[in-house]
N, C-alpha and C positions, 0 to 999 in steps of 0.2 A: 706509544712511546713514553708518555708521561709516567705511566705506572711503572715502567722499567727503570726510569730515572729514580723514582721514589724507592723502588725495591733496592737498587744498588746503593742509593743514599742510606737506606736503612742498614744494609750490611756494613757500610763504612762506619756509620755511627755506632753500631754494636761493637765493632773492633776498637774504635777510639775510646768509647765510653768504658770499656773494660780495662783500659790501660791508664787513662788520665787520672782518675781519682786516686789510684795507688801512688802515682808519681808525684802528685801534689804534696804528699806527706814528706817528701824530700826537701821541700822548700820551707823557708822560715816564715810560715804563715800562722796566724792565730788559729786555734781549733774552731772558733766561730766561723772564720772565713773559709777554712777547709770544709766545714760542714755545709755551708751554703753552696759552694762550688760543687762538691762531691755529690750531695743529694740531688742538686739540679741535673747534673749529668746523668746520674743513675736513673732518675725518673724518666729522662729523655730516652735512655737506653731501653727501659721497659716499654715505653710507648712505641719506639721504633721496632722493637722485637715483635710486638703484637701487630703492628701495621704490616711488617714483612710477612708474617704468617697469614694474615687475612688476604693480602695480595696474592700470596702463593696459592691459597685455597681457591681464590677466584679463578686463577689461571688453570688450576687442575680441573675445576668444574667446567670451564670453557672447552678444554681439550676433550673431556668426556662427552660433552654435548656434540662437538664436531664428529667424534667417532660414532656416536649413536645416530646422528643424522645421516652419515655415510652408510651405516649398516642398514638403516630402515628406509632411507630415501625420503624422509619427512622431517619437518622442523617442529620445534615446540611452539605452542600457540603464543605468538607475540614475543618469543624469546629465542629466536634462532641465533646461532653462533655469529652470524653476520650482524644482527642487531646489537648483540652484546659488544661487538667490535666497533659499533658506531660511536661517533664523538659524543653525542648527547647522552646516550645511555652510559657510556664509559665514564663520563664525568660524574654522573649521578651515582653510579656504583662506587667509584673511588671516594666520593664524598661520604657515602654511607660507611665505607670501610674506615676512613679516617675518624669519623665519629665513634665507630665501634671500638677502634684501638684506644681512643681517648677514654671511653667508658670503662673498658677493661682495666686500663691503667689506674684510673681514679678509684675504682672499686678495690683493686689489689692493694693500692696505697693505703686506703682506709683500713683494710684488714691487717696490713703489716704494722701500722703504727698504733693500733689500739692495744690496750692492756689485754693480754690473752685470757681466755676463760680457763677455768680449771678443767683438766681432763682426769677423770677418776679411773684408776687402774687397780683391779683386784688381782693380786698375785697369790695364787694358791701354791703352798709349799708342802711337800710331802712330810708328814710327821711333825708338823710345826707344833711346838708346845702351846697349849691353850693360853698360857700367860702372855705369849707374844702375838696372839691373834688380835688384829686391830691396830697394831703399830703402824704409824703413818710416816711416810717419807715424802717431802716436797722436793721435786727435782726441777732445777733451772738449768738451762744449757744454751749455749750459742746466743748469748746476749749481744755480743758484738758492739759494746758501747764505744763510741769514738768521738761524739760531738756534744756540745752543750744542749742542743735541742732534745737530747735523749735523757737529760737529767730528771725532769718531772716524770717521764714515762717509767724510769727505773724506780723512782720513789713510790709510784703507784703500784708497781709490781711487788715491791717489798711489803707494802701495806696489805696487799691481797694475800701474799704468802702468810703473813702474820695472822690474818683473819682466820686461817685454817687451823692454827695452833698445832703445827706438826711436831712429831717427836724428833725427827731429824730433818735437816735441810742439806741438800747436796747440789753443788754446781759442777757439772761434768764438762768443763772446758770452754774455751773461746769466750771468755768473759768480756774481752775488749779488742779493739783494733787500733790502739795507740799505746805508746809507752805509758806505764802507770803514772809516771811523774807529770805527764801532760794533762791527765784527766782525773786528778785526785778529787776535785769537787764533784765531777759527774758520777763517779762510782762510790762516793762516800756513803750513800744511803744503804749500801750493802752491810755496813756495820750495824744497822738497825734490825736486821733479820733476827728473829727469835726462834729458838728450837729448844725443846725440853732437854735433849741429850747431846746436842752438838751440831756444828755446821762444818761441812767438809768440802774440799775443793781439789780437783785434779786438773792438770794442764791439758789444753787442747793444742792443735797445730798452730793457731793464731797467736798464742802466747809466745811461741818461739820466733815469730816474725817481729815481735815488739819487746825484746828484752825479757825473756822468760824469768830470769833471776829476779828482775825488778818486780815482776808480777807475783812471784812466789812470796817475796817479802811483803808486798802490799796486801795480799790476801791474808797473810798472818796478822798484819796490823789491823785488818778488818775483823779479826777474831774468828777466822776460819782455820781449821786444821787442814794443812796441805799434806796430801798423801802422795809420796813419790816412791813407789814400790814399798809401801809401808801399810800398817794397819792400826786400827784403834778398836778397843773393846767397849761395847755399849751394854750396860746391865739394865735389865727391865724385869721387875718382879722376880728376882732371883734367877732369871734366865739371861743368856748372853747372845749378842750379835757381833760378829766380826764385820767391821766396815773397812775394806781395804781399797787402795787406789793405786793406779799406775799412771805414769806420764804418757803423753801422746804416742800412739802406735808408730807413727812415721817420723815425726820431727825430732823426737827425743834421741834417736840413734845418731842424728847429725850433730848432737851436742854432748856426745860421750855419756848419754844416759840411755837406758833401755827399758822398754815397757815389758815387765815380767810379772804376770799374775801369780806365778808360783813363788817368786821371791817376795812378793808383797805380803804373803802369809807366813813367811819363814819365821819359825820360833813362836808362832801363835798357839795359844792353848786351844783345846777343843771348845767348840761353841755350837749353839743350837741352830744358828743361821749364819751363812757366810755370803756377804754381799760385796761385789766388786764394782768400783767406779772406774770407768774407762771411757775416754772421749769417743773413740772410734769403735764401732761394732766388731771390727776384725779381731779384737781381743777375745771374742767368745770361744774360739777354738782352744786357746791355752787356758782360759778360765774354766772350761769344762773339764779339761784334764787335771786341773788343780783342785777340783772339787767344790767350786762355788755353787750356791743355790740360785743366785740371781746376779746378773750384770746390768748396770744402768749406763746407757750411752746416749750420745747425740750425734753431732757432726754432719749428718746427711741433710738436715732441714726438711726432710721428707720431700726433697726436690724443690721446695719453696714456692715455685709457681709454674703453672702449665705453660709450655709443654716440657719444661726441664724435669718435672717430677717423673715423667714417663722415661726420659732419656737416662736420668740418674738411676732410676729403678732398674734399668738393664745392667748397670755397672755395680750396683750395691745389692748383695744378697739379702741384706736386712735393711730395708729402706726406712721403715717406721713401724711402730706397734710392738706387740708382745709376741715373742717367738720362743721356741724350745729347741735347743741343740743338745742332743744326748741327754744328760741329766741336769743341765743348767738352763734356766730361763733367762731371756734377754729382752729388756725393754729399750727401744730406740725412740727417743722423743723427736718430734718434728722441730723442736727448738722454741725458745721463748722470744727471741728477737729475729733479726734478718741480717743477711750479708749482701752487699752490692745493692741492686735495685730494691728500694723499699716497697716491695710488692709481695703479697701472699695471695695465691689463687690456686684452689684445689689442694692446698697443703697448709692448713691453718696452724698458727703458732699455738703454744700451750704452756700452761703451768701445770706440771704433772703432780698429782697426788696419788701416791702408791700406798695401798693398804695390804698388809700381810694377812693371809687367811689360811686356814687349815684345809688340806685335801687328803683324800685317801690314796692319791697317786700323783705323779708329776704333772699330768694333764688335768687333774681335778675331776 
């Protein structure tokens, strides 16, 4: 009976915890207080999620044991289904499960709040001029900055990016979860990012939840080139790269904007490499038709933590990693930050370092 109460309590907490933090932002509270309340609730959400899953697993195992006992007419040594249902063993098992849920939550939290490691991706492009071989692009995505407690973390991320001395830096959406005017100090370190040829930004769905026009203006103030169905030309050793960008695939249409990879290159001169920045992987179909060599995306978080990475993987054709669709390659980052519960488990965060290299064919 007790474990059923815990299980139903877990379900209730999961529902409430997914709603309350977002509603808190409607109240006139400081970002510090919002952060304390939201993070506490989200951590509890993660803990209750794992506790619910462990309790569910325990019940599944017990049902299987009962079925096997009936089928074979014998019990497991010292672990019959009747014994597992006993008060003493049940309490001991539930205690172990609570400790297990706490351990998973703590480990996932540490993975989520640490500065992500570099993830090195070698993108082989057919007929890439030798002059462009070795060009590096640092990709950040899904930072989801919202509270003062993330200020130092973002500063450390910026320092790590700069240590790689990239040729280009791109942020492919979802930079924050507050209006820009509320967290100017928290995101100020983005101005310190250095890149040889430029810094680029495209909107994600979360910018549209928090005054996207304000975020476009703020990113420009932070010295980023904001690409909204537009492009820029990067010259390197007499060769050229088109860096184009589109607004978010879904939310832009609700604000009289449209995510159009073909329009993003309209009027562009010929170039040796064409790269599209798009928050959501779904743009790959239009990007391929428009003739891009590479699309860089985020949005999925790689599922962020088990078991959601398995569930989201069933809904997203391109969950994470490097893919090829027709003649266009797509890289989907698991994200640099986190959204909701500060937990990363089985879907580590990353700072992506992409290196262009030459191949004899699209698949290298």
